[in-house]
N, C-alpha and C positions, 0 to 999 in steps of 0.2 A: 363249668360253673368255680366262679372268685369274687372276691368279695374283698376289700380293702378294713382293715381292722383302724386306722386312723388316717381316713386320706386328709385332715388337715396340714399333715407335712409336706404335703404335696406344693403349698405355697411357698416352702423353702427355695424352689426355683425358678421362684423370681426374682433370685439373688446372680442367676446366671446373664443377665442384660446388664445388671452391673457392676459385676465381676468384669463385661466384656471390653464394657466404657472402663472401667477406672486401668483395665490393662493396657487400650489401645493410648490413654490419658499417658501412662508409664513409659509407654517406648517411644512416645512423640517427644517427652520431657527428658528422657535419655539421652535421644538422639541430636537435641537441642545443647545441650550440656555439655557433651563429648564435643561438639562443632565448636565451644568456645574451647576448649583448648587444642585440637587438632586436625585439619582436613581430612575428609574419608579416606584419602589414599595414603596419609601419613598413619591412621587408626587401623590400616587394613595391614601395615609393617609391625606397628606396636601389638597390634592383636590379631592374627593370620587366621587364631583358628575358633575367632567369635562367629558363632550361629544366630542366625534371625529365627532360621526355623527350628532350629532345638528350643529356643525361647515360646516360640507359638507352638509346639510341640508339647511341652511343658503345662502351657494353659490351657490344651486341650484337653490334656490326661487328667488334670486337675477338676476341669468342669464335670467331666465322665464319672471322676468317682465324689463329685457334690451329687451329680443323679442318683449313682448308687448309693449314697447315703438317705438319701430322699425317700427312695424306696423300701430302704430297712425300715426305717421309719412308720412308714407306712405300714409295710407290713402286709403284703397281696397273700390272699390263701384259699386256695383249690380246693373244690369239693371232690374227693375222691369216689364219694359212692350215692348212688341217686337210691332212696327205699320209700318206698309206701309208708304211710304213718297212716296212724289213727287218730283222727280227732273226732270231740264231739263239742256240736256248736248249735249255732242259731242261724239261718240263711234273712239275713235283717239288708232291707234297699231304705236308701234315703233318696227322697223328693227334695228336690233345693229349687224353690222358685227365683228365678231368672229371670221375672218384670222388671221394669224402670220401676217400678214402686220400692223397690229394695233396696234403690239409691238414696233412702230418705235416712237422715242422719238423726232421727228423735233417740238414737238408739248407738252408742257409737260402737267403731266410728262411721258403719252404715249400716243397715240391717242386711245385705250380702254377706260381707266381712264377717260381720258375727253371726252369720248362719254358717258361713264354713269354718269359724273357730270352734261353733258346739259342735258340731259332725266331727272336725278333726280329734277333739279332745273325746271323743264316744268312743270311734273306733280307738283312738289310743287306750282305752279301759277293756278293750275286748281282749280275748282270748284267742279261743278254737273256733271263733264263728266266722262265718263268711260274709262277706259286705258288696254290694252295688250301689252303684248311685244313676240317676237319671238329674236330668236338668228337665225345667220346665217354664217357659211363657206364653204365649198365645197357644203354642204346640210342642210336645214333648219328644224329648231325645235320648238318647241312652249312651251315657256317660261314662258308664264301667258296670262290666258284665260284673257278676257275681264270684267271685273272688276269695280267695286268702292272704291275697297279696296287699297287703294295707299300705305299705309304702308306696307303692304303684295308683292307688285309688287316693291317697291322699294328695301326692302329686297331680292326676288330673283335676281333683278338686281344688287345687290352689288357683289352676286356673281356669276357671268357672267365671265368669263376668255377664251382663246384662245385654251386652253387644252377641250374644251367640245363638240368639233365637229373631230373627227379623219381624216374624209378627208378634206384636203383643198384647197382651191379655194376660188372665192367668188361670191354664186350663189345669185345673186340678181334676177333672174327669180322664183327662189325656194320659197325665201321670198315674193316676191309680188303674187302667186300663193299661200302659206300658208295665208298671209293675209287676201285673199278673204274667205278664210273659214273658220274668226273671227267674221264677219259681218252677224250673226244669226237674225239680227230684218228687217226685210220686212219693216218695217214702220219707220225705221231711214232716215230720209233722207241725213244726210250730217255726210259722212263715210271721217277719216280720218289717210292716212298712210303718218308717216316719217321715212324714209331711212337713217338711218345713218353712214356713211363709208369714206372712201377712194376714192374709185369710183373707186376700182382696179375689172373691171369686166372681167374673164377669160373665162366666156362663151359667149361673144360676144352679141349675138342679142339679145335684151328687146322688142324689137318696139310692136309684138303681143302680150305680155303679161298683155303688160302698156297699151295697148288698150283696153285687156278685162276689166283690172280692170277702166279703165274707164267708161267701159259702165256700170258696176257695180256701178258706181257714187262715185268710190273713187277717192279722190282725191291724190296724190301723191307728199309732201315736200321731198325735198333733204337735209341734213344737209353736210358739207362736212369736215371732220375732217384731218389735217394735211398741209402741204405746198406742192408746184409747185415744188422746190427744192429738197424734199426726204430728207429718211436716210436710212442707214441699220437698217436690222430686228437684233435687239439682242435677243441671246438665253441665257436667264438665269435659273438658276439654286439654289434655296434657296434664291434667291438676286439676286445671284455672276453671273458677267459675263463669258459664258463659249465662246462663240463664236457668230461672225455675220454670218449670213444664207447665202448660197453660190448655184450657180445655176448650171446645169451638167458641166459647165466647170470651176467650180471651182472657181467665178469670184462673189467679194461681191456681193448681189441684193441689190438697191436701189432703193426703195417704192417711191412711187409718190405720190399725189394727183389729182388724174384725174377729175376735173370739168367739165370736154366735156360730159359723162357718164352723170351724176348725174345732169347735167343741162339738157340734152336729155331727161332724166327720167321725171323730174319736167315738164318739158313743152307738155307731150305729153299726162298726166294725168292732167290737169289745174292746177297744182303746180306750186311751185318756187324754186328755190336755193338758199338754208340761208349759209352763210360762218359761219362756226363752232369756227372761232379762237376766238369770246369774245363771253363769256356764257352771261351776262349781255343781249348785244346786240339781242343774236337769241331768250334768253326769252320773250324778249320786241316783237320781231316780229312774237314769234307764237301766244302772248296774242294777237294781231291785230287781226291775220288772223283768229283765233276762235272769238274773239269778234263778226266779220266780218259775220260770217255763223248764221243761222235760227239754233235755239235748240229745240233738241227732248224732250217730256216729257215722260220719263219714271218710273216706281215703279221701289223702293229698298227697302228692308227691313231692318230696324234696330232696336237695341235696343235703349230705353229712359227711362226720370226718371231714373236717376242713384241716387242711395242715399248713403251718406257715412256711413262708417259702422269703423268708426274709436272711437267712444267714447266708443264701447265695447271693446276694447284693451286697450285705457287708463282706462278703470274702472278697468280691470284685472290689469294693469300696479301697477295700486294703490293701489288694495286690495294683491296683492304679494307683494309691497313695507311694506306697514302696518304688513304683516306677519312676514317679514325677522326682523321689529324692535322689535317686539313683541317676537319674538323667542329667547329665551336663552339659551348661550352654554353650557346650563347643564342637566343633565341627568332627567327624568320624570319618571314617577313610570314606564309607558306601556314599555320605551326605556329600563329598566333597565332588565325587564325581556324579551324582546327579545336579551340583551344582544349581541348587533350588535359588530365587530370588536373583539370580544372576550375582552370587555374592564374588565369585574370583574376577569379574572385568572389572 
């Protein structure tokens, strides 16, 4: 297992093609300038030991030194020991609505991006908990299984969009049913489900599935995203508005936040409804809710004792720079024998 302490320094490698271009320009300029003073044959007589190969070799060594310096600044670390860590936390599943109504822009930048921002900030506030993510529209699908890898969860979350499900609708019941399969630890006393949605439930009755989840000990909290005033649903292509969604009567569809459904679901499963318009307030409320729960201890394996490896790259860079300084741009005996670039012709 390895990790990079400061991967931003990899950007230094973008200097390599610039250096190569400048080197080629310098070679051409020097060649043209020399031709102004003497012919090729005369130059060989005046400077018989001049080597094109050694110039290219010095440049190559300098590039390798830059690569080593870049890796030294990034500081790769290698995990030398795998340990089983005892952690205490809560199993938290997020069910994110990815139906087309979440494209409405009554909350900036739009409902789905605001929802992903909320979930990301909540995950950032967690400590020893485990998280899972479900996406749903006309049907539900697992996005991230229960995991302690918050970075992976946020990566998959960032790629979620309204085109992930072909069947449209808002199948909240399907999302709750799938969430029940996420809690596979019988000893887990606290199971939490956050439903992030605008509340438009086209399936209607959710009482039976919510009661079933409550019997499993799952507390459901709902986070409403949108406004009761509502907004049309923009259909865009490559970020450019094409049209607004219309119904079968060719009337523009206005989607509104349905707080009644979300409040009802939360109330039936020993949870509460949260207004998702203010990210900071939502994160604070969620933190308070989770802190008030009993934490369950579970095991997680992870690499520890990461050791720095920058010194090897730094040593390599210094060695290459020393070679570059000592390497003269003139032919040596073995280079003459190789006759690279047909220099002796």
